[in-house]
N, C-alpha and C positions, 0 to 999 in steps of 0.2 A: 582582466581584473588586477593583475600585478602592476599594470601601467598607471592605474588610477583614471584611465579614460572613462568618461561617461558613456554608458551603453544605452541606446534607445530601447524602449520596451519591446518593440517588434524584434530587434536583433537579439535581445536577451531571451526571448521566446524561441527563436530559431536555434540559438546555442544551447538550449535546454536549461538555462538558468532559472526560468520561471515556467510554470505549467500553462498559463493562459494569460493573454493580454485582454483586458476588458475596457469598455468605454468609461470615460470619466463619470464618477458618481454611481457606478454599478458594481464596485468591488465587493461591497457587503453582500449584495444579493448573489453574486457569483460565488463568494466564499460559502454562503449558506447552501447553495445548490451543490457545491463540492462536498460539503459536510453531509448533506442529505444522501448523496450517492454513496459515500463511505459507510454511512449507517445502515445501508441495505445489505452490507456484507457481514460475514461472520466476525465477531470481535476476536475470537481465538485466531482465526486466519490472519487478520490484520496485525495482531500483536506478534505472532510468530514470524510473519513476513518481515516486519520491521526489525525484529531481533536478527533474523538471517541477513538482511541487508547491512545492518550496522556491524555485525560481527565479521562478515566476509570482506569488508573494506580492509581489515587488518591482516587478512590471511593471504599470503603470497604463494603458498603451497597448494596446488589443486587437489591433492589427496586429502589434506587437512580440511579444505573447503568442502569437499564431498562428504567427509565424515561429519562435519558440523551440520550440513544440510540434511543428512540422514537422521541425525539426532533430533533436529527440528521436526522432521516429518514424523518421527516416532512420538514426539509430544503431541503433534496434531491429531494423530489417529486415536489418541486416548480421550479426545474431547467429544462432547455431545454434538457440536456443530459439524464435525467431520461426517457424521452419519445423517444428520438432519438435512443438510443441503440436498443430497441425492434423493432422500426419502420425500422431501417436499416437492422436488421436481417431478418425481414419479407420480405423486398424488395431485399434481397440478395445483399446488397451493404455495403461498409464500412461506419461507422457512421461519421457524421460531427459534432464533439464535439465543444462546445463553452466554453471558459474559464470562470470560476466564476459562 
């Protein structure tokens, strides 16, 4: 990236710069499918996972990172979704997530 060299899509995918390379003209349908997949998951889990990822980037101390992770988990267990997922699985039904 720092060299300014153009990186072909396939190489960018191999390097982890992009999640998926799709055929010309199918980017919108691939993005919609990715969004649909995300929407099947708990909004609370997604939000807290993103917070954890973004915060841990700046944490160089493993003990501090572990503390932040524990705080994030403490937030998660107070959500409806934390209990809804296993309950829905046990009842063989789709979960009914609640935002936030």
